[in-house]
C-alpha positions in Angstrom: 0.1 -0.1 -0.3 1.1 3.6 -1.3 1.7 5.9 1.7 1.4 9.9 1.4 3.8 11.3 3.8 2.8 14.9 2.6 -0.6 15.0 4.4 1.0 16.9 7.3 -0.9 20.3 7.6 -2.6 23.1 10.0 -5.9 23.5 11.8 -6.8 27.3 13.2 -9.7 29.5 14.0 -10.5 32.6 11.7 -10.2 35.9 13.7 -12.3 38.3 11.0 -15.1 36.1 9.8 -18.0 37.9 7.8 -20.5 35.9 9.4 -22.5 36.7 12.3 -21.5 36.2 15.7 -23.0 32.9 16.0 -20.7 31.3 13.5 -17.1 30.1 13.9 -14.7 29.9 10.9 -12.6 26.8 10.9 -9.7 26.5 8.8 -7.9 23.2 7.6 -5.2 23.0 5.4 -2.6 20.6 4.0 -0.5 20.6 0.7 -3.1 20.1 -1.5 -6.5 22.4 -0.5 -8.0 24.8 1.9 -11.1 23.3 4.0 -13.5 25.8 5.2 -15.9 25.1 7.8 -18.7 27.6 9.0 -19.9 26.1 12.3 -23.2 27.4 13.3 -23.4 27.1 17.1 -27.2 26.0 16.7 -27.1 23.8 14.4 -26.5 23.0 10.9 -22.7 23.8 9.4 -21.5 24.8 6.1 -18.3 23.5 4.2 -16.3 24.6 1.3 -13.0 23.4 -0.2 -10.6 25.2 -2.1 -7.5 24.5 -4.4 -4.1 26.0 -3.1 -2.8 28.5 -5.2 -1.1 26.9 -8.2 2.3 28.3 -6.8 2.2 27.2 -3.5 1.0 23.9 -4.3 4.1 23.4 -6.6 6.2 24.3 -4.0 4.9 22.0 -1.4 4.4 19.2 -3.8 7.8 18.2 -4.2 8.2 18.4 -0.5 7.7 14.7 1.0 8.3 15.7 4.6 5.2 16.0 6.4 7.0 18.7 9.0 8.2 20.3 6.6 4.7 21.0 5.0 3.2 21.9 8.4 5.6 24.7 9.1 5.7 25.7 5.4 1.9 26.2 5.6 2.1 27.4 9.4 4.7 30.0 8.1 2.8 31.2 5.1 -0.6 32.0 6.9 -1.5 34.7 9.6 -5.0 35.0 10.3 -7.2 35.4 7.5 -4.2 35.9 5.0 -2.6 33.2 3.0 0.9 33.9 1.3 3.0 32.9 -1.9 6.4 34.1 -2.4 7.3 31.9 -5.0 8.7 33.2 -8.4 10.6 32.2 -11.5 11.5 35.3 -12.3 15.2 36.1 -11.9 14.8 40.2 -12.0 11.4 40.1 -10.1 10.2 38.0 -6.6 6.0 38.6 -6.9 4.7 38.0 -3.3 1.0 37.2 -3.4 -1.5 37.6 -0.4 -5.1 35.8 -0.4 -7.9 36.6 2.0 -9.3 33.3 2.8 -12.5 34.7 4.2 -13.6 35.8 0.7 -11.4 33.8 -1.4 -10.0 36.8 -3.4 -6.4 37.6 -4.2 -6.0 40.8 -2.1 -2.8 42.1 -4.3 0.5 40.9 -5.8 3.6 42.5 -4.2 6.9 43.3 -6.2 10.1 42.7 -4.8 13.3 43.2 -6.7 16.0 40.2 -6.0 18.7 41.5 -4.0 22.8 40.9 -4.8 22.8 38.2 -2.2 19.4 36.5 -2.2 21.6 33.5 -4.0 23.4 33.5 -0.8 20.8 32.8 1.3 19.2 29.3 1.9 15.7 29.2 2.9 15.6 25.6 3.3 12.3 25.2 1.5 10.7 28.0 3.5 8.6 31.1 2.8 9.8 34.3 3.7 9.0 36.0 6.7 5.8 38.7 7.0 3.4 40.6 9.0 0.2 42.6 8.4 -0.6 45.4 10.7 -3.9 44.8 13.1 -5.8 47.5 10.7 -4.6 45.2 7.4 -3.0 48.4 6.0 0.4 47.6 6.1 2.5 44.6 5.0 6.0 43.9 6.0 8.3 41.1 4.2 11.4 39.9 4.7 13.3 37.3 2.2 15.4 36.1 5.6 18.3 38.3 5.2 18.4 41.9 6.7 16.4 43.9 4.6 12.7 44.6 5.2 10.1 45.8 2.7 7.1 47.6 3.9 3.9 47.9 1.3 0.4 49.2 1.2 -2.0 46.5 1.3 -4.8 48.3 -0.7 -2.4 49.2 -3.6 0.7 47.0 -3.2 2.7 49.7 -3.7 6.3 49.6 -1.8 6.7 52.3 0.5 10.6 51.6 1.7 12.8 48.9 1.4 15.3 49.2 4.6 18.7 47.4 5.4 19.7 46.7 8.9 23.5 46.5 8.8 24.0 45.1 12.3 21.4 42.4 11.9 22.1 39.1 10.4 19.1 36.7 9.8 15.6 38.1 10.3 13.2 35.2 11.9 10.1 37.0 13.2 7.9 40.2 12.7 5.0 41.8 14.0 3.2 45.0 14.2 3.0 45.9 17.8 1.7 49.2 19.9 -0.8 50.3 17.1 1.1 49.5 14.4 3.6 52.2 15.2 6.6 49.9 15.8 7.9 46.7 14.0 9.3 44.2 16.4 12.0 42.3 14.8 13.6 39.0 16.1 16.8 38.0 14.7 19.2 35.2 14.7 22.8 36.3 14.8 26.1 34.4 13.6 26.5 32.5 17.0 22.7 31.2 17.0 21.2 33.8 19.7 18.3 35.9 19.8 18.4 39.7 19.5 15.4 41.9 19.7 15.1 45.0 17.7 12.5 47.9 17.0 11.7 49.8 14.3 9.6 53.0 14.7 7.8 53.1 11.1 6.2 56.8 11.8 9.0 58.6 9.8 11.5 59.8 12.7 15.2 60.0 12.2 15.7 58.3 15.5 13.6 55.3 14.4 15.8 52.0 15.0 16.7 50.8 18.1 18.7 47.4 18.1 19.6 44.4 20.4 16.8 45.5 22.8 17.3 44.4 26.3 15.2 41.9 28.4 14.6 44.3 30.7 12.8 46.4 28.1 10.5 44.0 27.0 7.0 44.1 29.0 5.4 40.8 29.4 1.9 39.9 30.5 2.5 39.5 34.0 6.8 39.8 34.7 9.6 41.0 33.1 11.2 38.6 30.2 13.6 35.9 31.8 16.3 33.8 31.0 13.8 30.7 30.1 11.8 33.2 28.0 14.8 34.2 25.6 15.6 30.4 25.7 12.3 29.8 24.4 12.4 32.3 21.9 15.9 31.2 20.6 13.9 28.2 19.2 11.5 29.8 17.2 12.9 29.2 13.9 13.0 25.4 15.0 9.7 25.1 16.9 7.8 27.9 15.1 4.3 26.7 16.7 5.5 28.2 19.9 5.5 31.6 18.7 2.6 33.0 17.2 0.5 36.7 16.6 -2.4 38.2 18.0 -4.1 41.6 17.5 -0.8 43.3 17.5 0.6 41.3 20.4 3.2 38.3 20.5 2.0 35.2 22.4 4.7 32.0 22.8 4.5 28.9 24.8 7.1 28.4 27.7 7.0 25.5 30.4 3.4 24.6 29.2 2.4 28.7 30.1 1.6 31.2 27.4 3.7 34.5 27.4 2.6 37.7 26.0 4.5 40.4 25.1 3.0 43.6 25.7 5.1 46.8 25.2 8.6 47.5 24.4 10.3 50.5 26.2 12.6 52.3 23.8 14.1 55.8 24.7 12.9 58.6 22.8 13.9 62.4 22.6 11.3 64.8 23.8 12.4 68.6 22.9 10.9 71.1 24.9 11.3 74.7 26.9 14.1 74.4 29.5 13.0 75.5 33.1 16.7 76.7 33.3 16.3 79.2 30.9 14.4 82.4 32.2 15.4 85.7 30.2 12.8 86.7 27.9 12.4 89.6 25.3 9.3 91.1 23.8 9.6 91.3 19.5 7.4 93.3 17.1 4.4 91.2 16.3 3.9 92.8 13.0 7.3 91.3 12.1 6.8 87.7 13.6 2.8 87.1 13.1 2.0 89.4 10.2 -1.2 87.5 9.6 -2.5 88.6 12.4 -4.6 92.0 12.4 -4.3 92.5 15.9 -0.5 93.6 16.8 -1.4 95.1 20.5 -0.7 91.7 21.7 2.8 90.7 23.1 5.5 88.3 21.4 7.7 86.8 23.8 11.3 85.1 23.0 13.4 83.1 24.8 16.4 80.7 24.1 15.7 77.0 24.1 19.2 76.6 25.7 22.0 78.1 27.5 24.2 77.7 24.2 21.7 80.0 22.6 21.7 78.2 19.3 18.0 78.2 19.3 15.4 80.9 20.1 11.9 80.3 20.5 9.4 82.6 20.1 5.5 82.3 21.4 3.0 84.6 20.0 -0.5 85.3 20.0 -1.6 82.1 18.1 1.9 80.5 17.2 5.2 79.1 18.2 8.3 79.6 16.2 11.9 78.1 16.6 14.8 80.1 14.9 18.4 79.2 14.2 21.3 81.9 13.3 22.6 81.2 9.8 26.0 80.9 11.3 27.4 81.4 14.7 25.0 81.5 17.7 23.2 84.3 19.1 24.9 86.4 21.1 21.7 87.8 23.0 18.1 88.1 22.4 18.9 91.4 20.5 20.7 89.6 18.0 17.7 88.1 16.3 17.0 90.1 13.2 14.0 87.9 11.9 14.9 86.1 8.4 17.7 88.7 8.0 20.3 86.3 10.2 18.0 83.4 11.2 16.4 80.7 9.8 13.3 79.3 10.7 13.2 75.5 11.7 9.8 75.0 13.2 6.4 76.8 13.2 3.1 75.8 14.5 0.0 78.3 13.8 -3.3 77.4 15.0 -6.5 78.9 15.3 -6.4 79.5 19.4 -3.6 80.0 21.7 -0.4 78.0 21.3 0.1 75.1 23.6 3.4 74.7 25.4 6.4 73.7 22.9 6.9 70.1 22.9 8.1 68.0 20.1 7.5 64.3 21.2 8.8 62.3 17.5 11.4 64.7 16.2 11.0 65.4 12.7 7.1 63.8 12.5 6.1 66.9 14.9 8.3 69.2 12.7 6.7 68.0 9.6 3.1 67.8 10.5 3.1 71.1 12.1 4.7 72.5 9.0 2.3 71.4 6.7 -0.8 72.8 9.1 0.8 75.8 9.5 0.9 76.0 5.5 -3.1 75.3 5.6 -3.4 78.1 8.1 -1.2 80.9 6.3 -3.1 80.1 2.9 -6.8 80.8 4.8 -5.3 83.9 6.0 -4.0 85.3 2.6 -7.0 87.2 1.4 -5.5 89.9 -0.7 -2.2 90.9 -2.5 -1.4 92.8 0.6 -1.7 90.0 2.8 0.0 87.7 0.7 3.4 89.9 0.4 3.2 90.1 4.1 3.0 86.3 4.3 5.1 85.1 2.0 8.4 84.9 3.7 6.8 82.8 6.7 5.1 80.4 3.4 8.8 80.3 1.9 10.5 79.6 5.2 7.7 76.9 6.2 8.3 75.1 2.6 12.2 75.6 3.1 11.7 73.3 6.2 9.7 70.3 4.6 11.6 70.6 1.4 15.3 70.5 3.2 13.9 67.7 5.3 12.4 65.5 2.1 16.1 66.2 0.2 18.4 65.2 2.7 15.6 61.8 4.3 13.4 60.9 1.8 12.5 57.5 3.0 11.9 58.9 6.5 9.6 61.3 4.3 8.0 58.2 2.9 6.8 56.8 6.1 6.0 59.7 7.5 3.5 60.6 4.4 1.9 56.9 4.5 0.9 57.5 8.4 -0.1 61.3 8.3 -2.2 62.6 5.3 0.5 65.4 4.4 -0.5 65.7 0.9 -4.0 67.1 2.2 -2.4 69.8 4.4 -0.6 70.7 1.1 -3.4 70.7 -1.4 -5.3 72.8 0.9 -2.8 75.2 1.4 -2.1 75.4 -2.7 1.5 75.0 -2.5 2.1 74.2 -5.9 5.9 74.5 -5.9 6.0 71.9 -3.0 4.0 69.7 -4.4 5.5 69.6 -7.8 8.6 68.9 -6.0 7.7 66.1 -4.2 5.8 64.5 -7.5 8.5 65.4 -10.1 11.3 67.6 -9.4 13.0 65.4 -6.6 14.0 62.5 -8.9 18.0 62.6 -8.3 19.6 60.0 -10.6 22.4 59.2 -7.7 19.7 58.4 -5.4 17.2 56.0 -5.9 15.4 56.1 -2.5 14.4 60.2 -3.4 12.3 58.9 -6.4 8.5 57.9 -5.8 7.8 60.2 -2.8 4.2 59.9 -2.7 1.6 56.9 -2.5 -2.0 56.8 -3.2 -4.4 55.9 -0.5 -8.0 55.5 -1.4 -9.4 57.5 1.7 -8.4 59.7 4.3 -9.9 57.6 6.9 -7.5 54.8 6.5 -4.7 57.0 8.0 -4.1 56.4 11.3 -3.7 60.0 12.4 -6.7 61.0 10.2 -8.9 62.7 13.4 -5.6 65.3 13.5 -6.7 66.1 9.9 -10.2 66.3 10.4 -10.3 68.6 13.3 -7.9 70.7 11.5 -9.4 71.1 8.4 -13.2 71.2 9.8 -13.3 75.0 9.4 -12.5 75.2 6.2 -13.8 72.1 4.5 -17.5 72.5 3.6 -19.6 70.5 5.9 -21.3 68.3 2.6 -17.9 66.8 2.1 -16.9 63.8 3.3 -13.5 64.3 4.0 -13.2 60.6 5.8 -13.9 59.0 2.3 -12.2 60.9 0.0 -8.6 61.2 -1.5 -6.2 63.7 -2.6 -7.7 63.8 -6.1 -11.2 64.4 -4.8 -9.9 66.9 -2.5 -8.0 68.8 -5.3 -11.3 68.7 -7.1 -13.4 70.1 -4.6 -10.9 72.6 -4.1 -11.5 73.7 -7.8 -15.3 73.7 -7.7 -15.1 76.0 -4.0 -16.3 79.4 -4.6 -13.2 80.8 -3.9 -11.1 79.1 -6.2 -9.2 80.1 -8.9 -10.0 77.2 -11.1 -7.9 77.5 -13.7 -4.8 78.1 -11.6 -6.2 75.4 -8.5 -6.7 72.4 -11.4 -3.0 72.3 -11.5 -3.3 70.1 -8.7 -5.4 67.9 -10.7 -3.0 67.6 -13.3 -0.1 67.3 -11.0 -1.5 64.1 -9.6 -3.0 62.3 -12.5 0.3 63.0 -14.2 2.4 61.2 -11.6 -0.2 58.2 -11.0 -0.2 57.5 -14.7 3.5 58.2 -15.4 4.5 55.7 -12.2 1.5 53.0 -13.2 4.0 51.5 -15.9 5.4 49.4 -13.1 2.2 48.8 -11.0 -1.3 49.1 -11.9 -1.5 50.2 -7.6 -0.6 53.5 -8.9 -4.2 54.3 -10.5 -6.4 53.2 -7.7 -7.6 56.5 -7.2 -7.9 57.7 -10.9 -10.5 55.0 -11.2 -12.6 56.5 -8.8 -12.0 60.1 -10.1 -12.6 59.5 -13.8 -16.8 59.8 -13.7 -16.3 63.1 -11.4 -14.0 64.2 -13.9 -16.3 63.9 -16.6 -19.2 65.6 -14.9 -17.3 68.4 -13.6 -16.1 69.3 -17.3 -12.5 68.2 -17.5 -12.7 66.6 -20.5 -9.4 67.9 -21.6 -7.6 66.5 -18.8 -9.5 62.8 -19.6 -8.6 63.2 -23.5 -5.1 63.7 -22.7 -5.0 61.0 -19.9 -6.3 58.0 -22.3 -3.3 58.9 -24.6 -0.7 58.1 -21.7 1.6 55.3 -22.3 -0.2 52.9 -19.4 -3.3 53.1 -21.2 -1.9 50.8 -24.1 1.3 49.8 -23.1 1.5 48.6 -19.5 2.4 45.0 -19.6 1.1 42.5 -17.4 3.2 42.1 -14.5 1.5 39.6 -12.3 2.8 36.1 -11.5 0.2 33.9 -12.7 -0.3 32.8 -15.7 -3.7 31.2 -15.5 -6.5 33.1 -17.4 -10.0 33.1 -18.6 -10.3 34.2 -22.1 -13.7 36.0 -22.5 -13.8 37.3 -25.6 -12.3 36.4 -29.3 -13.6 39.2 -31.6 -12.1 40.3 -34.8 -10.4 43.3 -32.9 -9.5 42.2 -30.0 -8.6 39.0 -27.6 -9.5 39.9 -23.9 -8.0 37.9 -20.8 -9.0 37.6 -17.2 -6.3 36.6 -14.9 -7.4 34.4 -11.9 -7.6 36.3 -8.5 -9.8 33.7 -6.4 -9.1 30.3 -5.0 -11.2 28.0 -6.7 -13.7 25.5 -5.1 -12.5 21.9 -5.7 -16.1 20.8 -6.7 -17.1 23.9 -9.5 -16.8 23.6 -13.0 -15.5 27.1 -13.3 -12.0 25.9 -13.3 -12.4 24.5 -16.7 -12.9 28.0 -17.9 -9.3 28.6 -17.4 -6.3 27.7 -19.0 -2.6 28.5 -18.8 -1.3 30.6 -21.4 2.4 30.2 -22.8 5.4 32.5 -22.2 5.3 33.4 -25.8 1.8 34.6 -25.7 2.3 36.1 -22.1 4.7 38.7 -23.3 2.2 40.2 -25.6 -0.6 40.1 -22.7 -1.3 43.9 -21.4 -3.6 45.1 -18.9 -6.1 48.0 -18.7 -4.2 50.4 -16.2 -7.3 51.0 -14.1 -8.2 48.5 -11.5 -12.1 47.8 -10.4 -13.1 49.9 -12.7 -15.8 47.7 -13.8 -16.6 46.0 -10.4 -18.7 47.0 -7.4 -20.5 45.9 -4.7 -23.9 44.6 -6.0 -25.8 43.9 -2.7 -27.9 41.1 -4.0 -28.6 38.2 -1.3 -28.9 34.8 -2.3 -32.8 33.5 -2.8 -34.4 30.3 -3.4 -37.7 28.7 -3.3 -40.4 28.1 -5.4 -41.8 31.6 -5.3 -38.5 32.9 -6.3 -38.3 30.7 -9.3 -41.8 31.5 -10.4 -41.3 35.1 -10.3 -38.3 34.7 -12.3 -39.5 32.9 -15.2 -43.1 34.8 -15.2 -42.1 38.2 -14.2 -39.4 40.5 -15.6 -36.7 41.3 -13.3 -36.3 45.1 -11.9 -33.3 47.4 -11.2 -31.4 47.8 -7.9 -32.4 50.0 -5.5 -29.1 52.0 -5.2 -27.7 55.2 -5.5 -25.6 55.9 -8.8 -22.4 56.5 -6.6 -22.7 52.8 -5.8 -22.0 51.5 -9.1 -18.7 50.8 -10.8 -17.1 53.7 -12.3 -17.6 52.7 -15.5 -20.9 53.2 -15.3 -20.9 56.7 -14.0 -18.9 58.2 -16.8 -21.2 60.5 -18.7 -19.4 61.4 -21.4 -18.1 58.1 -22.6 -16.9 59.3 -26.4 -13.2 60.1 -25.4 -13.3 56.8 -23.1 -13.9 55.0 -26.2 -11.3 56.5 -28.6 -8.3 53.9 -28.0 -8.2 50.1 -28.1 -8.3 49.2 -24.6 -11.9 50.1 -23.6 -12.7 47.3 -26.4 -11.4 45.0 -23.9 -14.0 46.3 -21.0 -17.0 45.9 -23.2 -15.9 42.6 -25.0 -15.4 41.3 -21.4 -18.8 42.1 -19.8 -20.8 41.7 -22.9 -19.4 38.1 -23.6 -20.1 37.4 -19.7 -23.5 38.3 -19.6 -24.7 37.0 -23.1 -22.9 33.9 -21.6 -25.0 33.9 -18.7 -28.2 34.2 -20.7 -27.2 31.2 -23.0 -26.9 29.6 -19.8 -30.2 30.5 -18.2 -32.4 30.0 -21.2 -32.8 26.4 -22.6 -31.1 25.8 -25.7 -33.9 24.6 -27.8 -35.6 27.8 -26.8 -32.3 30.0 -28.5 -32.9 27.3 -31.5 -36.4 28.4 -32.0 -35.6 32.0 -31.9 -32.8 32.2 -34.1 -33.3 29.4 -36.8 -36.7 29.5 -37.8 -36.1 31.7 -40.7 -38.8 33.6 -40.6 -37.5 36.8 -40.9 -34.6 36.1 -43.3 -37.5 34.6 -45.8 -39.1 37.9 -45.5 -36.1 39.7 -46.5 -35.3 37.2 -49.5 -38.9 37.7 -51.0 -38.1 41.7 -50.7 -35.3 41.4 -52.4 -36.1 38.9 -55.2 -39.8 41.0 -55.9 -37.8 43.3 -58.0 -36.5 40.4 -60.1 -39.6 38.9 -61.1 -41.0 42.1 -62.0 -38.9 43.6 -64.4 -36.5 40.2 -65.6 -39.6 38.3 -65.9 -42.9 40.5 -66.5 -45.1 37.6 -67.9 -44.8 35.9 -64.6 -46.9 38.5 -63.2 -49.0 39.3 -66.2 -47.6 42.8 -66.2 -46.5 43.1 -70.0 -46.4 46.1 -71.2 -49.0 47.3 -74.0 -48.0 48.0 -77.2 -48.3 51.9 -78.3 -51.0 52.9 -80.9 -51.5 55.8 -83.1 -54.3 57.3 -85.1 -53.8 59.4 -88.3 -56.6 61.6 -89.7 -56.9 61.1 -93.5 -57.8 64.3 -94.2 -61.6 65.1 -94.8 -61.9 61.8 -95.1 -64.4 59.6 -92.8 -61.6 56.6 -92.3 -58.5 56.9 -89.7 -55.7 55.2 -90.1 -54.5 53.2 -86.9 -50.8 52.2 -86.2 -49.5 49.8 -83.6 -46.0 49.8 -82.7 -44.0 46.4 -82.4 -43.4 45.0 -79.0 -40.0 47.1 -77.3 -37.3 44.7 -76.6 -36.4 44.0 -72.4 -33.1 45.5 -71.7 -32.8 43.5 -68.7 -33.9 40.0 -70.4 -30.1 38.9 -69.8 -27.2 39.4 -67.4 -24.8 40.8 -70.4 -28.0 43.1 -72.1 -28.5 44.8 -68.6 -25.0 45.6 -68.2 -24.9 47.2 -71.8 -28.0 48.9 -71.1 -26.7 50.5 -68.2 -23.7 51.6 -69.5 -25.2 52.9 -73.0 -27.4 55.2 -70.8 -24.7 57.7 -70.3 -23.5 57.8 -73.8 -24.3 59.0 -77.1 -24.8 57.0 -80.3 -22.3 57.4 -82.8 -23.3 54.9 -85.2 -24.5 57.5 -87.6 -20.9 58.7 -88.0 -18.4 56.9 -89.9 -15.4 58.8 -89.2 -13.6 55.8 -86.9 -10.8 58.3 -84.8 -13.8 60.8 -83.9 -15.0 57.4 -82.6 -12.0 56.4 -80.9 -11.2 60.0 -79.5 -14.7 60.4 -78.1 -14.7 56.7 -76.3 -11.1 57.4 -74.8 -12.0 61.2 -73.3 -15.5 59.6 -72.1 -13.2 56.9 -69.9 -11.0 59.3 -68.8 -13.5 61.8 -67.5 -15.5 59.1 -66.0 -12.2 58.0 -64.1 -11.7 61.2 -63.0 -14.5 62.0 -62.0 -14.9 59.0 -60.0 -11.6 59.4 -58.1 -12.6 62.7 -57.3 -15.8 61.6 -55.8 -14.0 58.8 -54.0 -11.3 61.5 -52.5 -14.0 63.6 -51.7 -16.1 60.9 -49.8 -13.3 59.1 -48.5 -13.1 61.4 -45.2 -17.0 61.1 -44.8 -16.4 57.1 -45.1 -13.8 57.4 -42.6 -15.7 59.0 -40.3 -18.8 56.7 -40.7 -16.7 53.9 -40.4 -15.3 55.6 -36.7 -19.1 56.5 -35.7 -20.3 53.1 -36.7 -17.5 51.7 -34.1 -18.8 54.2 -31.8 -22.1 53.6 -31.9 -21.5 49.9 -31.5 -19.3 50.6 -28.0 -22.2 52.9 -27.2 -24.6 50.2 -27.7 -22.6 47.3 -25.9 -22.4 49.9 -22.9 -26.4 50.6 -22.8 -26.3 46.4 -22.5 -24.1 46.5 -19.8 -25.6 49.5 -18.4 -29.1 47.9 -17.9 -27.9 44.4 -17.1 -25.5 45.5 -14.1 -28.5 47.7 -12.7 -30.8 44.6 -12.5 -32.0 43.6 -9.2 -32.0 40.0 -10.2 -29.4 39.0 -12.7 -29.4 35.4 -14.6 -26.3 34.3 -12.4 -24.1 35.3 -9.9 -21.0 37.3 -11.4 -18.4 35.3 -8.9 -15.7 34.5 -10.8 -15.9 36.6 -13.4 -15.8 40.3 -11.4 -12.1 40.5 -11.8 -10.6 43.7 -10.6 -8.3 43.3 -13.8 -8.8 43.0 -17.4 -6.3 42.5 -20.0 -5.8 41.8 -23.8 -3.4 40.6 -26.2 -1.9 43.7 -27.8 -2.0 44.1 -31.6 0.0 47.1 -33.3 -2.1 47.1 -36.4 -5.3 47.8 -34.7 -3.7 50.5 -32.3 -1.3 52.4 -35.2 -3.8 55.6 -34.5 -3.4 55.1 -31.0 0.2 54.7 -30.7 0.7 58.0 -33.1 -1.5 60.2 -31.1 0.5 58.7 -27.8 3.9 59.4 -29.4 2.9 62.6 -30.5 1.8 63.7 -27.0 4.4 61.6 -25.3 6.5 64.8 -24.2 3.2 66.8 -23.1 2.4 67.1 -19.4 -0.9 67.2 -18.3 0.0 70.4 -16.4 1.9 71.5 -19.7 -0.8 74.6 -19.8 0.4 76.0 -16.8 3.0 78.6 -17.0 5.6 79.5 -14.3 4.3 82.8 -14.6 0.7 82.2 -13.0 2.1 81.8 -9.9 3.8 77.9 -9.4 7.3 79.0 -8.7 6.1 82.3 -6.5 7.6 80.5 -3.7 11.0 80.7 -4.0 12.8 78.0 -1.9 16.6 78.4 -0.8 18.6 76.2 1.2 21.3 77.2 3.5 23.6 74.9 2.6 26.9 77.0 2.2 28.7 75.6 4.8 29.4 72.0 4.3 30.9 71.1 7.4 27.5 72.5 9.4 25.1 70.0 9.9 21.7 70.1 9.1 19.5 72.5 11.2 17.4 69.5 12.3 20.3 67.4 13.2 22.0 70.2 15.1 18.4 71.1 16.5 17.9 67.8 17.8 21.4 66.9 19.4 21.8 69.8 21.0 18.2 69.0 23.2 19.5 65.6 23.7 22.0 67.1 26.5 
């Protein structure tokens, strides 16, 4: 008897079940399948089984050891998330995350293979990964000393950080409300070390070799026995697990929980030892305030007089001298001899000065201050008064980005900083972040901004809401908005200078489309904003956007080569990649096929994820009443607001949308999908009866043949023409003469006579002339004249025919769109779109069919969406200068922090 030694697996309960509270979801996994059991506490249970993702199955299939399979599966799963990180690509590693609850692929993450990857032996083990408690961040390590941080919803890489003091990473977990990443290292000697990565963007963000005394457990401090237990975590992975942002391990039959890690953080504030104060002119230091009667007090932050703290009516400022330290309080001359290094302006009296998270506090306060300065700049006079402070504040942010781009990236995904910059109309700073920062010598300086679909997903959104609630319209839902939608709101606002403010829309659209060639996740917000751009008259942006390279040249860059072919039209072949776990007992697996590598290289993606998908909110209906209603009565429409439907259905003006080939894939996909559903629902014999009775075709044929019978064979219908007669009067005599003409010849009696008769209609009869040169000349002149006139007519009508052809294609697309629109709004469609509702649509690129699009795209390649915006209109009014004259002087923020640590 043959035994299978690979049947080791894991059993666990899911944390986030989509079912009600009286249902528990149990997951059982082995190297072949995933078994999901929904256990109802009051009775019956539901069971379903899924096939493992193919990459994961192939990895486990070759392992003949049940224990290794068990460990591999254990490390590949965390709560409802299942990870696969195998790839045959030499340049790129593809990491996939599936949600077992929904059986859907959440996203695909790209990781460039490092130079040392080939030196690392993972012993048939997956990479180390962690998911934040809010499922927003994803951390991954190949097992070396590098951690890559991603955004879950878009799949975009945030930063990749190498820890030089770490040998091999064995464990990762987000702790303390996802502010820290807890790292367990196994060094060369085999000992365990603990590290903390503070992922807020602080300069002081890495804390190596955390002492056991700084790790707080549920009851007692970490003991030597606990460390010994954690030492073996790589061998006995089941003793260590994660639970809601905490780490749990088993030691001597007792569960131990790591609650917190104590790390030393620098706090900067006022010194009680400095008592001298000086009063300054409020008009110079707070020009935005009309009431300048209140005092503005200044004092040194420390005894070395390297930083001056200004406390005004509603602002806190810190200034540093441009060269040497201040001699005394009178030595401060505003921007003349000092640089602004910190500012916070608020509507109320300022709090006591204190910085807890070094540059994170400084940058967020600077962004808020830019918003305040804009809102209090009402005219040219106030703009000139505030301009120095606007430039000085922007200088703080830009200088930090220039020197610490990775810290900015971390800060920017945790805090909605771009929202402050958009609302403050900081055009030059936004342009610098998106485009002007690309230093060819510094890779980390590129792509400083990442899109997120809603501000509410930011951990520090409440801070944004409390600061902008005074400025944003109450009807606008800031929590569900994103940067593109906020930019559009500003363009519609009453105080907006639309032509100028709309450049922020152009900046963001250009930035997202430009970067999307590498990953489709850059376009998640573009999908959402397209209907609103169409609605509010930004067709110029839309028409230019559709000819960006990403709309016809974005290669398929996912790891799966399993597709469903949804359409095979004369103009396009459409593919939908497999983005679900396939149920074992489902016949849907036969709809998919593996695409060979030679075809895969020619498959391209439509660059808008989830463009045609939405939540239909259809509940399953069963029973006799439902069946009879479905048979006897037509379905109604969903009772949904238009905003609940897909972005594709919400776009009002689709003519520009249909101007290039990629959109054929959307319509071909949906049309083939829906009519295939109808064919599945309607019995085949009804379809045959409808299409092949021939009643309509017979009627058409009878109508066409009627003329032939009447004119070609008139005797068949007794319609022979009567012979014409003539009566002649014979003078005065009573008898008249009657003449009857012979029967006329039928010019249509034969095909040849019909052709000749038609030809001679347009010629003269020259038989009466016996001069043959005249006949020859007349014939040649007639033929030449006919050919010339005919070609002239063809030339004149060619443009109209081409236009009619394009209009015909457009009409077909519009007709398809109407069918899709009607179908998707049905409350009870013919079948559940479970496996065809893919967020990604692909097509086989054909250069011959895309000549027009390629030509127009090449023509507009160097034209940016914001090219219309001249610098003279205000983009560079905020002139930015750096105080880097002396290379031996540390950056102001480094010196600022170090001077306060003493």
